[in-house]
N, C-alpha and C positions, 0 to 999 in steps of 0.2 A: 430421603428418596428425592429424586429429581423427576419431573414430568413435563413433557411438551404438550401443550394444548393447542387446539384451533378454536378460534372464536368467530362467530359470524352473526349478521343481523341484516334483514331485508325489509323490516316494518318499523315504522316510527322514526324517532330521531336515532338513526344507526350509529352515529359517532358517540352520542351521549350514552346509548345502551352499552356499547363496546367499553367506553371509558368506565362506566359504572361496574361492569362485569370485572374488569381488572382491578378496580378498588375493592370489590368484594372478595376477589381471590386473595388479595393481600391481607384483608381484614380477617377472613375466615380459614385460610388454608395454608398461608406461608409467604415466603419471600419470592417476589418476581424478579428473577435473575436477569432476564432480558425480555424485551417486547418489540416486536416488529412494527413497522408502520402499518397504517390501515390501507388495505388495498381493495378497490372496487372490482367485483367479478360478476359474471352472469350466473343466474341459477343453474344448479347442476342436478340433473335427474327429474326435472319438472319444468313446466312453462310458467313464467310469471313476468309481468311488466316491471317488477320491482328488483333492481340489482342488489346484490349483497355488499357489504363492507365486511372484510375479513382481517383477521390478525392472527399471529402465532405468539406464544410466549413459553418461556421456560420457567418452571416454578420449583423452588425448594420447599419441601413440605414434610412434616412429621407423619402425615397420614399415608396409610397404605392405599393401593389403587381403588379398592372398593369403597372405602371411606371417602376418598376423594371424589369418585364418581357420585356418591350420595350427596356431597356438598356442592358439586356443580349443578346437579339436577335440582336441588333446593334453590340455588341461585337463579336458575332458568325460571323456575316458578315465580320467585320473588320479582323477576324482571318482566313478568307478564306472559311467560310461555305457558300455554294451557295444555298442549298435547305434544307428544313425541311422535316421529314418523312410526308407522307400523308397516310391516312387511314390504319395506323399501318404498313406500309411498311418501314422498316428500311434499311439503307445502311451505308457504310463506311463514316466517316466524321473527318475532322480535329479537330473540337471542338463541344461539346454539353454542354450547361449549362441549367439545369433544376431547377426550383423552387420546393422544396419538402414541406416545412412547413413554415408558418409565424405566428408571435404572438407578444405580448407585452413584452416578456422577453425570454432570450435563454433557460430558464428551462420550458417555458409554450408556446409552438407554437400551439395554438388551433384555429387559424383563419380558418373558413370554407368558401370557395368561390367556386361557380359553375357558370361560365360564358362560352360563346362560346370560349373565348381565353384562359381561365385559370381555372384549378380546383385545389383547395387546400383542404386537402393535395393532393399531387401528386397521382393520382388514381392507379398507378402501383408500387409505390415505395416499398410496403410490399412484392412484388413478385420478386424483383430484388436484388440478391446478390451483384452485382456491385454497388448498391446504399447502401444497409445496412451495407456491411463490412466497408467502410470508414466512414459511418455515426456512426456506433457503437464505433469507435475508439474515436470519439470526443463527442458523446452524447449518451452513452449507456442506460441512465436512462430516456431519453426523451420519453414521452408518446404519442403514435399516437392518436389524438383526436377523431377519430371515432372507431378505433379498440381497444382502451383501453389497449393496450400492449406496453411495452418499445421497443426501437429499439433493444436492445439486445435479448429480447424475440421473436421479429420478425425475426431476423436473426437466432436464434436458430431453429426456426420453419422451416426454409429453409433447414437446414443441417441434 
């Protein structure tokens, strides 16, 4: 399976945390096919004086989406994250790893999933500049499976 993930950090040594998250993803979940540059962005959905550093990556993994979610949540805990946002209330965090899209190839991530723990594609990715900017760097022509627009088109629609 291939998966696109979004990484973010706005507490502590943001670059070191993102770098360590990428290392852990390689060590625990599979091969990193491609990684975007790190992009500084403003917090989304809450007020904070701490800007985020964000990235996107494509991962080739033997894990199914739920097992990948479990692995990324453990990585978040290992990197110092003590709480997830609840009911849409966001806060500063040392690391955030979100699954965006999954599928059988890096060019076709069209797996649809809607469970209490995981929704794919990520239900808010198309509204978030901090997700789309780094994702467009590594996969501009990737088509969102329900919106039927490329990542580049989704990003252009935000600007």
